Each structure stands twice: as structure tokens, then as C-alpha cells.
C-alpha positions in Angstrom: 20.6 -0.2 14.0 20.5 2.7 11.5 21.7 5.9 12.5 19.9 8.9 12.1 19.2 11.0 9.3 18.9 14.6 11.8 21.9 13.9 14.4 20.4 16.5 16.8 16.4 14.4 17.0 16.4 12.9 19.8 15.2 9.1 19.5 12.5 7.8 22.0 10.4 4.5 21.8 7.4 4.9 19.4 4.9 4.8 22.4 6.9 6.7 24.0 7.0 9.6 21.3 2.7 8.6 20.5 2.2 9.2 24.3 3.5 12.8 24.5 1.8 13.4 21.9 -1.3 13.0 23.2 -0.6 14.0 26.5 1.6 17.1 26.3 0.7 21.1 25.0 4.7 22.4 24.3 5.5 26.3 23.4 4.1 29.2 23.6 0.3 29.5 21.9 1.7 31.7 18.9 3.7 28.5 18.2 0.4 26.8 17.2 -1.6 29.3 15.3 1.3 29.4 13.1 1.1 26.0 11.7 0.3 25.7 9.0 2.0 29.2 7.2 2.0 27.1 3.8 0.8 24.0 1.9 1.6 20.7 3.7 2.7 17.1 2.0 1.4 14.3 2.7 3.7 11.2 0.7 2.5 8.4 -0.8 4.7 5.6 -1.4 3.2 4.0 -3.6 1.6 5.1 -7.1 -1.3 6.8 -7.3 -4.5 4.5 -7.9 -3.7 2.0 -4.7 -5.5 2.4 -1.6 -3.1 4.1 0.1 -3.6 7.0 -2.6 -7.5 6.7 -2.4 -7.7 6.6 1.8 -4.8 10.4 1.0 -7.1 11.8 -1.4 -10.1 11.0 0.8 -8.6 13.0 3.8 -6.4 15.8 1.9 -9.4 17.8 0.8 -10.8 17.8 4.4 -7.7 19.0 6.2 -6.7 21.8 3.7 -10.4 22.5 5.1 -9.9 22.6 8.5 -6.5 24.7 8.4 -6.9 26.9 5.6 -3.7 25.9 3.9 -3.5 23.1 1.2 -3.0 19.4 2.0 -1.0 17.9 -1.3 -1.0 14.1 -2.4 2.8 13.1 -3.2 2.9 10.0 -5.0 6.8 8.8 -4.2 6.3 5.1 -5.3 9.4 2.3 -4.8 11.2 -0.1 -2.8 8.0 -1.7 -1.3 7.2 1.8 0.0 10.2 2.7 1.1 11.3 5.3 -1.0 8.3 7.3 0.2 8.8 6.5 3.7 12.4 7.2 3.5 11.9 11.0 2.3 9.7 11.4 5.6 12.2 10.1 7.8 14.5 12.3 6.8 12.0 15.6 6.7 12.2 17.8 9.6 10.0 17.2 11.8 7.8 21.1 11.3 4.4 19.2 11.0 4.9 19.9 6.7 5.4 16.1 5.5 3.3 13.5 6.5 3.4 10.3 5.5 0.5 8.0 4.5 2.0 5.0 6.4 1.2 1.1 5.8 1.5 -2.4 7.0 4.1 -2.5 5.1 6.1 0.6 5.6 5.8 0.0 9.7 5.0 -3.4 10.0 6.5 -5.6 7.5 9.0 -3.8 5.5 11.4 -4.4 8.9 11.3 -7.9 9.0 11.9 -8.7 5.1 15.0 -5.9 4.0 17.7 -6.9 5.3 19.3 -2.6 5.8 16.6 0.0 5.5 17.8 3.3 5.5 15.4 4.6 7.9 14.2 3.0 11.3 10.5 2.6 11.4 10.1 3.2 15.2 12.3 6.0 16.0 12.3 7.8 13.1 8.7 8.2 12.9 5.9 9.8 15.2 2.2 8.2 14.9 -0.8 10.3 14.0 -3.3 7.8 13.6 -5.0 5.3 12.1 -6.8 5.7 9.3 -8.5 3.1 8.1 -8.1 -0.9 8.0 -8.8 -3.1 4.9 -9.0 -6.3 4.1 -7.9 -7.7 0.8 -9.7 -9.6 -1.7 -8.0 -12.7 -3.3 -9.1 -11.3 -7.1 -8.8 -13.2 -10.1 -9.4 -11.9 -14.0 -12.9 -12.3 -14.4 -12.8 -14.0 -17.8 -9.4 -15.8 -17.5 -11.4 -17.0 -14.4 -14.1 -18.4 -16.7 -11.8 -19.4 -19.6 -9.9 -22.1 -16.7 -13.4 -22.8 -15.2 -11.7 -21.4 -11.5 -15.1 -20.2 -9.8 -13.9 -20.8 -6.1 -10.7 -20.6 -3.4 -10.7 -24.5 -4.0 -11.2 -24.7 -7.3 -8.1 -22.0 -7.8 -5.9 -24.0 -6.1 -6.2 -27.4 -8.0 -5.4 -25.4 -10.9 -2.6 -24.0 -9.7 -1.2 -27.3 -8.0 -2.1 -29.2 -11.5 -1.0 -26.4 -13.5 2.7 -25.4 -11.7 3.8 -21.8 -12.5 1.7 -21.2 -14.9 -0.9 -18.7 -12.8 0.6 -15.3 -12.2 0.5 -12.8 -9.4 0.8 -9.4 -9.8 1.0 -7.8 -6.7 2.0 -3.9 -5.6 5.8 -4.4 -4.7 8.4 -7.0 -3.9 7.2 -7.6 0.3 4.2 -5.2 0.4 0.9 -7.0 2.6 -0.5 -7.3 -0.7 2.5 -9.5 -1.8 3.1 -11.4 1.3 -1.0 -12.3 1.9 0.1 -14.4 -1.3 3.2 -15.8 -0.3 1.3 -16.9 2.9 -1.7 -18.4 0.9 1.1 -20.5 -1.8 2.6 -21.6 1.5 -0.4 -22.7 3.3 -1.6 -24.3 0.5 1.4 -25.9 -1.1 0.8 -24.1 -4.6 2.9 -22.2 -7.4 2.4 -19.0 -8.5 4.8 -16.7 -10.3 5.0 -13.6 -8.8 5.2 -10.2 -10.8 6.2 -7.0 -8.5 4.3 -3.5 -9.6 5.4 -0.2 -8.3 1.9 -0.2 -6.6 -1.2 -1.1 -6.3 -2.5 0.9 -9.1 -1.0 -0.3 -11.6 -0.8 -4.0 -10.9 -4.6 -3.4 -11.3 -4.4 -2.3 -14.6 -2.3 -5.2 -16.0 -4.9 -7.6 -14.2 -7.5 -6.1 -15.6 -6.5 -6.3 -18.9 -5.6 -9.7 -18.6 -1.8 -10.0 -18.4 -2.0 -11.6 -15.4 -4.1 -13.7 -13.5 -4.5 -13.5 -9.8 -4.1 -10.9 -7.4 -4.2 -10.4 -3.4 -4.9 -6.7 -3.3 -6.3 -4.3 -0.9 -10.5 -4.2 -1.8 -10.9 0.0 -1.7 -9.2 -0.6 -5.0 -10.9 -3.1 -6.7 -14.3 -2.6 -5.3 -14.8 -0.2 -8.9 -13.3 -3.3 -11.3 -15.4 -6.0 -8.8 -18.7 -4.7 -9.2 -18.3 -3.9 -13.0 -17.6 -7.4 -13.6 -14.2 -7.1 -14.4 -12.8 -9.1 -11.8 -13.7 -12.0 -9.9 -13.8 -12.2 -6.4 -12.7 -15.2 -5.4 -12.3 -14.7 -1.4 -11.4 -12.0 1.3 -8.4 -12.5 3.7 -10.2 -10.4 6.7 -11.2 -13.5 9.3 -14.7 -12.1 8.8 -16.8 -11.4 5.8 -17.0 -7.9 4.7 -19.9 -6.0 4.8 -18.5 -4.4 1.6 -18.7 -7.7 -0.2 -21.2 -9.7 1.9 -21.5 -13.1 -0.5 -17.7 -13.6 -0.7 -16.8 -15.7 1.7 -13.5 -15.7 3.5 -10.1 -17.4 2.6 -9.9 -19.8 5.7 -14.2 -20.2 5.0 -13.3 -21.0 1.4 -10.1 -23.3 1.4 -11.0 -25.6 3.8 -8.4 -27.2 6.5 -5.5 -26.1 4.2 -6.0 -22.7 5.1 -7.7 -22.8 8.5 -6.6 -19.4 10.4 -5.4 -17.6 7.1 -6.0 -13.5 7.5 -3.7 -10.9 5.9 -6.0 -7.8 6.1 -4.4 -3.8 5.9 -4.0 -0.9 7.2 -3.4 2.7 6.5 -2.0 5.4 8.6 -0.7 8.9 8.8 2.8 9.5 10.7 5.4 12.4 10.8 8.8 12.6 11.5 10.0 12.2 14.9 10.5 15.3 17.1 7.5 16.7 15.6 5.7 19.3 17.6 3.3 17.1 20.1 0.9 19.8 19.5 1.0 19.8 15.6 0.7 16.1 16.1 -2.9 16.4 17.6 -4.1 19.3 15.9 -4.2 16.8 12.9 -5.3 13.7 15.1 -8.4 15.5 15.9 -9.1 16.9 12.1 -8.6 13.2 10.6 -11.0 11.8 13.3 -13.6 14.7 13.3 -13.8 14.0 9.2 -14.0 10.1 9.3 -16.4 10.3 11.5 -18.7 12.6 8.8 -21.6 10.7 6.9 -20.5 11.1 3.3 -16.6 10.3 4.0 -17.3 7.6 6.5 -20.0 6.3 4.2 -17.8 6.7 1.1 -14.8 4.3 2.4 -16.8 1.9 4.3 -19.0 0.9 0.8 -15.5 0.1 -0.4 -14.2 -1.9 2.2 -12.7 0.7 4.2 -12.9 0.4 8.2 -12.3 4.2 8.6 -10.6 4.7 12.4 -9.4 8.1 13.7 -7.8 6.5 16.5 -4.8 8.6 18.9 -1.3 8.6 18.4 -0.8 6.3 21.4 -2.8 3.7 20.7 -2.0 4.0 16.5 1.7 3.1 18.1 0.5 0.5 19.8 -0.8 -1.5 16.8 2.5 -0.4 15.0 4.6 -2.8 17.5 2.2 -5.7 17.4 2.3 -5.7 13.6 6.0 -5.6 14.1 5.6 -9.2 15.7 3.3 -10.5 13.4 4.8 -9.6 9.9 8.2 -11.0 11.1 6.6 -15.1 12.0 4.3 -14.3 8.4 7.5 -13.3 6.5 10.0 -16.1 8.4 6.7 -18.9 7.2 5.7 -18.1 4.2 9.9 -17.9 2.8 8.6 -14.6 1.1 12.2 -12.7 0.0 12.6 -9.4 -2.1 12.8 -9.9 -5.8 
């Protein structure tokens, strides 16, 4: 069990903290009015260009307008999102440092890493789920043509007859993108060489350039390259087809019996350090929900394959708790390890 970075901070369960944020009003009226009096930092624990970054930059200007202070995106990549998450876990619980957390930082890493420098449950206060996002299994389009790979079954056949020849890019060891690929490998018995990057952005650049062959990327960060014909979408990893790519089948549809039950979607949400005043948490959640409901933001995200949310702190906490259990089982079944 990890120790607290702030000895004075009391640790409560994630659900209890979130429920308090939803229901309680604390402090005098001037305390609410006083925040924010300076810029607020949103830490993105991955490199620029990926879905985490895209979503943070979509809501930051809206929050800046709503609160009259700049909300600044700060990319701090490394260790599957753990570097950025640790920065926020160590930050003062005053509402001036937030995390754009992911299924990786708060659903996977606890099961994947033997020791974390923070506790994803006790050291954070959930604010709101920003969006859920399917991943897309995609290849460099030219490479797919050269190898005669037109669909998932073609891919499996090639990977099995040419073990290790195909390289699989990811946003980092242990990320949801990596595990989506590992789950695919374990269910199909195929082998690909894993090439981890420090974020989806740089991994995507190398995939487009032809330096790697395949990637299970978040749909929003890949959509532009898919539409431009530089990447070939073989399947989406969600249980249903994506409205953004209605002609692209799910992995389960395209892969046959070997991939029955395959599902590996991602999610992204705002969190604050544990102990952040509930009134601040509630105000941020309300403004995020409001911005995600505006036609301009909603249509932009949906067109890229994201499903906007803006749910309550309590509901977000329940999602995080359930994702811990799900991904612990996936990590164990897939045999995924941190490289």
C-alpha cells in the first residue's frame, strides 16, 4: 500500500470522496468566490497529439471562459501515464492542478505495475468522465496493400505465418492501447513485436510514416489519417460499431469465433488531488458537463469517434472502481508486462 505524499491529507474511499463532492457544500461563500484567482493546470500524462491531449484541449478554452482564468494543458508523458499522475497526486489539493486521467492511469496501471508512487484510488478526487472512446485496429495503408491484408482475418493469417515480422506501435507499455493489442494477440495466438512510445501522438506519426505496421489507437487521434487514406481501419474494439466509422466492423465481428467477446475501449476524465474542496470539484464538473453539451463541442467529439459524458463525481468514481476489476483480469489473461 502506498504512503500519502501529504501526511496531513486524510484518505477516504474513492466513492465516499466523490459522493461528498456531489452532496456537500463546505466553507463560507467567500471561499467559493476566491477560486480561481490564478491559472489552473490540466496535466495530460501523455505526449501532444493523442486523444488525452485532444480532449483536454477541447475543454480547456471552455473552462477558461467559464471561470475567467486560463486553464493550461501541461503534457507530462512517461511510464504509461504514471509520471503525470504522480505530479497531480503530489500537488496541493487547492483546485489549481487537475489530471486528465485515463483507463490506463486509473483502471490498468494498478494491476500492471508492482509498485506505484501513488494510489489511484486514495490520492485522487474524481470530477467527471469527459468521454468514452473506442480504439481502432489500424495499419499503415500502404503496408496493408503490400502485404495483401484487407481485413482482420487476413491480418491474423499473416501474423501467424510470419511470427514477429509485424510491429505493433503503442502509446506506452501497459496503456489501454498496448493492452488492446495484447488481448488481441492472446485470443488469436498471433505474434507482433511491441514498439512502445511516449504517447499516442509519436506512435501515430511513425505508423503513418511506415516505421511500424499496426496500432490499436484511440479513434479520435487517428480519424484524420484514416479519412486521408494514410491508415487502413481494420476494426473498432468496442462492442458496437462506431457511428463515426459505420462501415468498419468490430473486432469480434471481423475476427470470428477466436475473438468472441473481445472489447477494449478507453475512457478519459478529470480528477483532482484528494482533499480538493467539494465545491470546487462540483463547479468544475458542472462547467465541463455544460461545455460537452454545447453543439459545437459535442458534434466535434462525436465526429471523431468520442462519446461525451460529463457525469457526476459519484458516477465517475463507480466507473473507476469497476474498471479496476475488469482490467486486472485482462492484464492477467493477456500476460501483458511492463517492458
